[in-house]
C-alpha positions as CSV (number, residue, x, y, z in Angstrom):
1,M,0.0,0.0,-0.1
2,S,1.4,3.3,-1.0
3,A,1.7,6.3,1.5
4,E,-0.9,8.2,-0.5
5,A,-3.4,5.5,-0.2
6,G,-2.7,5.0,3.5
7,S,-3.2,8.6,4.4
8,E,-6.6,8.6,2.6
9,K,-7.6,5.6,4.6
10,A,-6.5,7.5,7.8
11,E,-8.5,10.6,6.9
12,E,-11.5,8.0,6.2
13,I,-11.2,6.7,9.7
14,E,-11.0,10.1,11.3
15,D,-14.2,10.8,9.7
16,I,-16.0,8.1,11.4
17,E,-18.5,9.4,14.0
18,V,-18.3,7.2,17.4
19,R,-21.7,7.2,19.1
20,D,-20.8,4.2,21.2
21,P,-17.2,4.1,22.4
22,V,-17.5,0.4,23.5
23,S,-18.0,-0.7,20.0
24,A,-16.0,1.9,18.1
25,P,-14.9,0.6,14.7
26,D,-11.4,-0.5,14.0
27,A,-9.4,0.5,11.0
28,E,-11.4,-2.0,8.9
29,G,-14.7,-0.7,10.1
30,T,-15.8,-3.6,12.4
31,P,-16.6,-3.1,16.0
32,R,-13.8,-3.8,18.3
33,R,-16.1,-5.3,20.8
34,T,-19.9,-5.8,20.7
35,T,-22.2,-4.2,23.2
36,R,-25.7,-5.2,24.6
37,R,-26.8,-1.7,24.5
38,F,-29.9,-0.9,22.5
39,P,-28.6,-0.7,19.1
40,L,-30.8,0.8,16.3
41,F,-31.4,-2.7,14.7
42,T,-31.4,-5.4,17.2
43,K,-29.9,-8.4,15.8
44,D,-29.3,-10.7,18.7
45,T,-32.4,-10.6,21.0
46,A,-33.7,-14.2,21.9
47,R,-37.1,-15.3,22.0
48,P,-38.6,-15.7,25.4
49,E,-38.8,-19.3,26.7
50,G,-42.0,-20.9,25.6
51,G,-42.2,-18.2,22.5
52,G,-42.3,-21.2,19.9
53,R,-45.2,-22.4,18.1
54,A,-48.2,-23.7,20.3
55,A,-49.1,-26.2,17.7
56,P,-47.1,-27.9,14.9
57,G,-45.9,-25.8,12.1
58,D,-47.9,-27.5,9.3
59,L,-51.1,-26.1,10.9
60,P,-52.4,-22.5,9.6
61,A,-51.3,-19.5,11.7
62,P,-54.4,-19.1,13.8
63,A,-54.2,-22.8,15.2
64,R,-50.4,-22.3,15.9
65,Q,-51.2,-19.4,18.0
66,W,-54.4,-20.4,19.9
67,P,-53.3,-19.5,23.4
68,V,-53.1,-15.7,22.7
69,L,-56.4,-15.9,20.5
70,V,-58.1,-17.5,23.6
71,V,-57.1,-14.4,25.5
72,L,-57.7,-11.9,23.0
73,G,-61.1,-13.4,22.1
74,L,-62.2,-13.6,25.8
75,V,-61.3,-9.8,26.2
76,G,-63.1,-8.9,23.0
77,V,-66.3,-10.7,24.5
78,G,-65.8,-8.9,27.7
79,L,-65.3,-5.6,25.9
80,L,-68.6,-6.3,24.0
81,V,-70.7,-7.3,27.1
82,T,-69.4,-4.2,28.9
83,A,-70.6,-2.0,25.9
84,L,-73.9,-3.8,26.1
85,D,-74.3,-2.3,29.6
86,V,-73.6,-5.5,31.6
87,F,-70.6,-3.7,33.4
88,R,-69.4,-6.1,36.0
89,V,-69.8,-9.4,34.0
90,G,-67.9,-7.8,31.0
91,I,-65.1,-6.7,33.3
92,L,-64.8,-10.0,35.1
93,L,-64.4,-11.7,31.6
94,I,-61.6,-9.3,30.8
95,G,-59.8,-10.1,34.3
96,G,-60.6,-13.7,33.9
97,A,-59.0,-13.7,30.5
98,L,-55.8,-12.4,31.8
99,L,-55.9,-14.9,34.5
100,A,-56.4,-17.5,32.1
101,G,-53.3,-16.3,30.2
102,A,-51.2,-16.7,33.4
103,V,-52.4,-20.1,33.8
104,M,-51.6,-21.2,30.2
105,R,-48.2,-19.5,30.3
106,W,-47.4,-21.4,33.7
107,L,-48.8,-24.9,32.5
108,L,-48.0,-25.0,28.8
109,P,-44.5,-25.5,27.5
110,S,-45.1,-23.4,24.3
111,V,-47.7,-20.7,24.0
112,G,-46.5,-18.7,21.0
113,M,-47.0,-15.1,21.0
114,L,-48.6,-15.2,24.6
115,A,-44.8,-15.5,25.7
116,V,-43.6,-11.9,25.7
117,R,-40.8,-11.8,28.5
118,S,-39.6,-14.5,30.8
119,R,-42.1,-17.1,32.0
120,F,-41.8,-15.7,35.5
121,T,-42.4,-12.2,34.3
122,D,-45.3,-13.1,32.2
123,I,-47.0,-14.9,34.9
124,V,-46.7,-12.3,37.4
125,T,-47.7,-9.5,34.9
126,Y,-50.9,-11.3,33.8
127,G,-51.8,-12.6,37.1
128,V,-51.4,-9.3,38.9
129,L,-53.3,-7.4,36.2
130,G,-56.1,-10.1,35.9
131,L,-56.4,-10.1,39.6
132,T,-56.5,-6.3,40.0
133,I,-59.2,-6.1,37.3
134,V,-61.3,-8.9,38.9
135,L,-61.2,-7.3,42.5
136,L,-62.0,-3.9,41.0
137,A,-64.9,-5.3,39.2
138,L,-66.2,-7.0,42.4
139,M,-65.9,-3.6,44.3
140,A,-67.5,-1.5,41.6
141,Q,-70.6,0.4,42.6
142,P,-73.6,0.2,42.8
143,D,-74.0,-2.9,45.0
144,P,-70.4,-4.1,45.3
145,L,-70.0,-7.8,45.7
146,L,-66.7,-7.3,47.7
147,K,-66.7,-4.7,50.4
148,L,-63.4,-4.0,52.2
149,P,-64.0,-1.9,55.3
150,F,-60.5,-0.5,55.3
151,L,-61.2,1.3,51.9
152,K,-64.1,3.2,53.3
153,D,-62.0,4.2,56.4
154,A,-59.1,5.3,53.9
155,L,-61.7,7.5,52.0
156,H,-63.1,9.0,55.0
157,F,-59.7,10.0,56.3
158,T,-58.7,11.6,52.9
159,V,-61.9,13.5,52.4
160,E,-62.3,14.7,55.9
161,S,-58.6,16.0,56.2
């Protein structure tokens, strides 16, 4: 390589903008060290455990993703029932759908697109959200089915203070 070509190459390298010093490119333009920071185009994110197909690959797409379709279907029915002015039943269906998603994520080895994060995180997320929605539906006015006396005391404490 001639001296002229070497100096042109050095000028090109100096023009490279380094946004992440951990993976700054070397003279050939390849990163010196890869980074786990959030790159613009993620290439190495692993699927969550259980994120494979829920049914064999030769079946049509809806059959392969039946767990997420069950949860979404129940949520849709719950929203429809709520829109038809049967509030408590519709909201209980929505909460029950999330609880069913938590149970499926716990029991089934492969749940397709219902697997978003790790198994533990999915179970806790679906379970806590589902249980919260069910409890709120049971406490909804008028005529709550679940009465928690400490909530009435907390309300009086905040309003009277």
